[in-house]
N, C-alpha and C positions, 0 to 999 in steps of 0.2 A: 580794265580799271587800274591795274598796276602801272601801265604806261601813262595814264592820265595823272595818277598820283605823282609819279616821278617827274613829269613835266611841271606840275605845280610846284614841287620842291625846288626845281631848278629856277623857275621864274621868281619864286619868293626869295631865294638866295640872291638873285640878281637885283632885287628891289622892284621888280615889275608887277608884283601883286602885293596886296596888303595882308595883315594878319588879323583883321577884324572878323566878325561873324560871317559876313558875306564871303570873305575869302575862304573860310573854313568849309563852306557849303560845297564840297567837292564829292561827287559820287552819285549813286542812284537816287538819293533823296534831295539832291540839289534843286533849288527853286525858291520861290517866295516864302514857302512855309518852313524851309530849312533854317534851323537856328540852334545855337547852343542851349543846353538845358542845365539844370542844377544837379545837386547830389541825388543819388538813388541807391537803394539797397534792394536786392532781389534774392529770393530763396525758392528752392524747388526740391522735391523728393521724388525719386524714380524707383520703380521696382527692378529687380534683376530680370534681364531678358531671357527668353528660352535659348537653349544651346544653338550656336551659330548665328545668333542675332544680337544686335545692340539696341538699346533703348536710348532715345535722345529727344531733346526739346530745344527749340530756339525761341528767344525772346528778343524782340526788336523795339527800339525807341521810336515811337510814332511822331508825326509832325506836331502833335500837341505836347510832346515831351513825356507822354505816358507810355508805360510798357505794354507791348502787345504780346501776350503769351501764345505761342503756337501750340499745336496739338502734340501730345506725347506720342512718338512714333517708334515703331519697330523697323529696323533696317538691317540688311546683311552687314556683318562685321567689317568687310572690306570696303563698305561705303559709309562707315560710321564717322570718320574724321581723323584728324591727326592725333598722335599720341595713344592710339589704341593698340594693345597687344593681345594676342590670342593665346589662350592656355589650352590645356587638355579638354576635349569635348566629351560629354557624356549625354545619354538620352534624357536624363532628368537629374535634379539635385538628389544626391544620395547621402544617407546618414553617415556612411563610412566611405572614405575615399579622399581624393585630392581635388582641389577646387581653385579657380582662378577668376579674378575680376579686375578690370581696369576702368578708370574713370577719368573724364576730362572736364575742365571748367575753364572756358575761354571767352575773351572779349575781342570782337572784331569791330573795325571802324566802318564808316559808310562806304569805303572803297573795297570792302571785303578783305582787308589786311588784318591778320591776327596781331593785336597789340600785346596782350599778355595772356598767359595760360598757366594753369596748375594741373598736374597729372598724378594719379596714384595707380600703382600696380600691386595687387594683393594676391598671395598664394597661401592656402591653408589646407591642413589635413584634419579629418574628423574621424572619430571612432568612439564607440561606447558612450554616446551621448555627450561627448566633450569635443572642444577644439584642441586637438593634440598639439599642433604647432601652427603659428601664423607669422607672416612677415609682410610688411607693406613698404614699398619703395616710393619715394616722392620726387618729382622733378618739376621744372618750370621752363617756360619759353617766353621770350619777349622780343619785340621788334626794335631793331636799331636803325638809325638813319645815318647818312654820310656825316663826316666831320665829328665823329664820336658823340652823336646826339641820339635822342630817342628815349625809349623806355628803359628803365634800370631797376633791377630787383634790389630791394632794401633788405628784406629778410625772407627766408623760406624755412619753415619749421614744421615738425610733425611729432606727434606723441601717440604711442600705442599703449593701451592700458594693460594688455595681457598678451603674451606671445607663446605660452605653453600651458597645457592642461587647464583650459579656460572654459567657463560656461559659454562665453562668446568673446570676441576680440573687437575692440573699437579703436579706430584711428582718426585723429583730427589732423588735418594738414592745412597750413596757412601760408600764403605768399603775398607780400606787399610790394608794390611797384610805384615808382615816381616817373614823371616825364619832364624832360627839358629838351626842346628841339624846335623844329620849324614852326610848330603851331603855338608854342608858348616858350619864349626865351627865358622866363623868370624861374620856371620849375615849380611854381606855386599853384598852378591851376588844376592840373590833372594828376590823379593818383588812383590806382586800382588795387583793391584787396580781394583776394580769392580765398574761399574757405570750402574745404571738402571733408565730408564725414562718411566713413565707411564702417559698416558693422558686419562682421563675419560671424555666422552662426553655426552651431554644432550640427544642425540638420542640413547643412550645405547651402542654405539660402543666405541672402545678403541684403543690406539696405544701403542705398546711396543717396546722400543729401548734399546739396550744393548751395552756396551763397556767394554773392559778389557785392562789394561796396565800392561805389564810384564817387569820387569827389566832385567831378563835373562830368556830364554826359553831352552827347550831341545827337541830333536827329539822324537816324539811320544806323546808329551803333547796334550791335547784335551780340547777345549773350548766348553761347552754345555750350551745352553740357549734356553728359550722358554717361552710361556705363555699359560694358560689354564683357 
C-alpha cells in the first residue's frame, strides 16, 4: 500500500492524476463506492487490560460514510500498535504499589498510513487508599510528505488535576493537526483533533477514554485507539 501511495504522490505532482474525489480513492476501499465524507466525531471508553495484554478498538469509515465500530479486543502488548510502552508487570491491580498505563489515539488513511496520533504514558504509585504520586507524559506523531507538505501539529496540550496525595489523578490531553499537501493544496479541507482522558485511581485501576474530531473524512479511514 505504501508503494502505491508513493506512486500516486509522484503522479499527482507531475500532473498526471487529478485531485478530485476519484483521485483520492486510493487504497483498499477504492472503487465506485469510495468517496470523501463530511465531518465526524467519535468517542470510546476502554477498560484497563489484564497484565501483559492491551485493549484496543478499531473504527473504520464505511462506504456510506458511517463509522463501523469494531469489537473491543485484548491482544498481547507487543502486538498492540505504535506508541505503546510497557511498565512493571504485576499479577493484578494492587492497592499499594507502582502502576503504569500507556494509551494511543490514532487516525490512519485508506492506505494504512498513520496520519495523526496522540499518545499518553502514565506512572503512578498508590498507598493508604491514596494516589501518592502521578505523572503523565504526552506525545504526538504526524505524517509528512515530500516538499515540506503533509500533516502539521497546531497545538499539543495536557493538564493533570492532581499529581501528589490524590484521591485520584485525571489527565486530559489534546492535539490539533492541520493538513496541506498533495490531497488538498489549500490547507482548509482536512483537520484532525485528538482528545485522550486518563484516570488513575488509588486502587491501581485506571480509566481510558478517547475522542477524535475530523473536519473531513474519507471512506476507508480508520481510527485506532487503546491502552496497555
